[in-house]
N, C-alpha and C positions, 0 to 999 in steps of 0.2 A: 480864729482862736479865742477871740473875746467871747463869742457866743458859747463856746465850750466851757469857758471859765464861769460864765454866768449860770449855765446849766448845772455845773458842778456845785456852785454855792447854793443854788435853789434846791438841789437834791439833798444837800447837807442840812439845810435849815427849813425854809418854807418858800413856796412859790412867790416870787416878787422880792425876795431878800436881796438879791444881787443889785437890782435897780435901786432899791432903797439905800443900800450900803454905798453905792456909787454916788448917789445924790447927797447923802449925809456926810460922807468922808472920802472925797475923791482921792486924796493923797494916799490914804491907807489902801483904798481899793486898787489903785494902779500899782502900788508897791507890791501887793499880794498877787496881782495879775502878772507882773514881771516875774515873780518867783514861780508862779504856775507855768509860765511859758518856758522858763529855764528847766524846770523839773519834768514837765510833761510834753513839751513840744519840741525841744531841742532846736528851736529856731534862734538864729542870731538876733541880737537886740539892736 
C-alpha cells in the first residue's frame, strides 16, 4: 500500500516527490499515508 501511495504522490507532483517528502517531513508523510490507507485501502490500522 505504501508503494501505491508513493506512486499517487509522484503522479500528482513529480517523479521522486514522495521519497523527498518522506525524507524532509516524515511526520506529515506518514500522517497523509494513514489518511490515504483509510480512504483508499479500507485496511485496518
